[in-house]
C-alpha positions as semicolon CSV with decimal commas, in nm:
position;residue;x (nm);y (nm);z (nm)
1;M;-2,626;1,683;-2,874
2;L;-2,834;1,402;-2,725
3;K;-2,853;1,235;-3,077
4;T;-2,469;1,244;-3,128
5;A;-2,425;1,099;-2,787
6;L;-2,659;0,806;-2,856
7;I;-2,499;0,747;-3,186
8;L;-2,150;0,708;-3,030
9;S;-2,271;0,502;-2,756
10;L;-2,405;0,263;-3,006
11;G;-2,075;0,234;-3,189
12;I;-1,892;0,168;-2,885
13;L;-2,146;-0,113;-2,803
14;L;-2,109;-0,264;-3,152
15;S;-1,735;-0,265;-3,143
16;A;-1,724;-0,413;-2,787
17;C;-1,968;-0,702;-2,940
18;A;-1,708;-0,739;-3,242
19;D;-1,434;-0,781;-2,984
20;D;-1,602;-1,061;-2,809
21;T;-1,620;-1,278;-3,116
22;K;-1,254;-1,215;-3,163
23;R;-1,174;-1,353;-2,798
24;S;-1,362;-1,687;-2,869
25;T;-1,107;-1,788;-3,130
26;P;-0,800;-1,948;-3,012
27;A;-0,477;-1,745;-3,065
28;A;-0,265;-1,824;-3,372
29;S;0,029;-1,942;-3,148
30;L;-0,213;-2,191;-2,956
31;V;-0,347;-2,315;-3,274
32;A;-0,005;-2,373;-3,431
33;A;0,142;-2,557;-3,126
34;T;-0,172;-2,792;-3,110
35;D;-0,187;-2,847;-3,483
36;Q;0,162;-3,024;-3,460
37;W;-0,042;-3,290;-3,264
38;V;-0,262;-3,395;-3,558
39;G;-0,223;-3,749;-3,653
40;K;-0,217;-4,114;-3,446
41;W;-0,093;-4,141;-3,105
42;I;-0,030;-4,488;-2,937
43;G;-0,093;-4,584;-2,571
44;V;-0,057;-4,905;-2,376
45;E;-0,251;-5,224;-2,426
46;G;-0,434;-5,103;-2,738
47;L;-0,528;-4,761;-2,604
48;N;-0,494;-4,496;-2,883
49;L;-0,587;-4,151;-2,960
50;T;-0,631;-4,005;-3,342
51;L;-0,644;-3,622;-3,350
52;S;-0,770;-3,426;-3,640
53;K;-0,873;-3,074;-3,721
54;D;-1,228;-2,988;-3,697
55;T;-1,224;-2,758;-4,020
56;S;-1,606;-2,707;-3,983
57;A;-1,570;-2,549;-3,658
58;G;-1,264;-2,340;-3,748
59;P;-0,887;-2,298;-3,643
60;G;-0,812;-2,430;-3,315
61;H;-1,084;-2,696;-3,302
62;Y;-1,020;-3,061;-3,307
63;V;-1,185;-3,414;-3,323
64;L;-1,048;-3,653;-3,091
65;K;-1,131;-4,023;-3,142
66;M;-0,990;-4,231;-2,855
67;Q;-0,999;-4,565;-2,683
68;Y;-0,906;-4,458;-2,338
69;G;-0,970;-4,743;-2,112
70;L;-0,981;-5,125;-2,187
71;D;-1,354;-5,148;-2,163
72;A;-1,567;-5,084;-2,492
73;E;-1,752;-4,813;-2,337
74;Q;-1,422;-4,626;-2,267
75;S;-1,403;-4,505;-2,610
76;G;-1,564;-4,225;-2,827
77;T;-1,515;-3,934;-3,044
78;Y;-1,486;-3,586;-2,887
79;K;-1,468;-3,218;-2,991
80;G;-1,191;-3,009;-2,829
81;Q;-1,070;-2,681;-2,852
82;A;-0,697;-2,509;-2,805
83;T;-0,632;-2,348;-2,495
84;A;-0,327;-2,206;-2,312
85;G;-0,276;-2,546;-2,168
86;G;-0,351;-2,779;-2,448
87;I;-0,679;-2,907;-2,589
88;A;-0,981;-2,885;-2,380
89;F;-1,243;-3,150;-2,422
90;N;-1,541;-3,333;-2,222
91;R;-1,618;-3,709;-2,221
92;Q;-1,823;-3,919;-1,996
93;D;-1,568;-3,910;-1,710
94;G;-1,579;-3,514;-1,708
95;P;-1,374;-3,226;-1,873
96;Q;-1,034;-3,313;-1,967
97;L;-0,717;-3,147;-2,106
98;L;-0,482;-3,299;-2,337
99;R;-0,140;-3,154;-2,304
100;A;0,217;-3,222;-2,439
101;G;0,476;-3,413;-2,218
102;D;0,716;-3,696;-2,220
103;G;0,679;-4,060;-2,118
104;Q;0,782;-4,008;-1,755
105;A;0,505;-3,762;-1,740
106;T;0,245;-4,033;-1,847
107;G;0,319;-4,231;-1,527
108;L;0,323;-4,547;-1,748
109;K;0,641;-4,751;-1,732
110;W;0,588;-4,891;-2,088
111;L;0,603;-4,526;-2,218
112;A;0,886;-4,402;-1,985
113;D;1,149;-4,394;-2,251
114;K;0,944;-4,181;-2,495
115;H;0,992;-3,822;-2,567
116;N;0,694;-3,695;-2,780
117;C;0,366;-3,788;-2,584
118;L;0,029;-3,640;-2,499
119;I;-0,095;-3,674;-2,161
120;V;-0,476;-3,646;-2,033
121;K;-0,397;-3,755;-1,685
122;P;-0,144;-3,972;-1,485
123;G;-0,191;-4,314;-1,633
124;E;-0,344;-4,192;-1,944
125;G;-0,090;-4,094;-2,217
126;Y;-0,031;-4,163;-2,592
127;C;0,311;-4,130;-2,748
128;R;0,467;-4,120;-3,106
129;D;0,822;-4,270;-3,155
């Protein structure tokens, strides 16, 4: 009886571990939405974002190559992951979230009439025509 209980407990523990690995992969619906963002996005005054899939990391993982400020050190390549809010990534100025919006949401008058944009924070946005 004790042996059977131990075997059942071990099975439950192993199945719980298997469930944890499933939770670390973004849901298919999140990946489908953020996969549409792959490509080049243009900001103001030479700022830009190129988003590509990180196939080595798996579905829902991305590489963001950005020039996000006017200074040379305000650029880089960052790894991101799909979340319910967009694509989460970290850079020198801390954790960020790339999310969909329109030109008005960027807070930049030069992008105000655009409809297809990605926004990091007010004053930092990238759009497609």
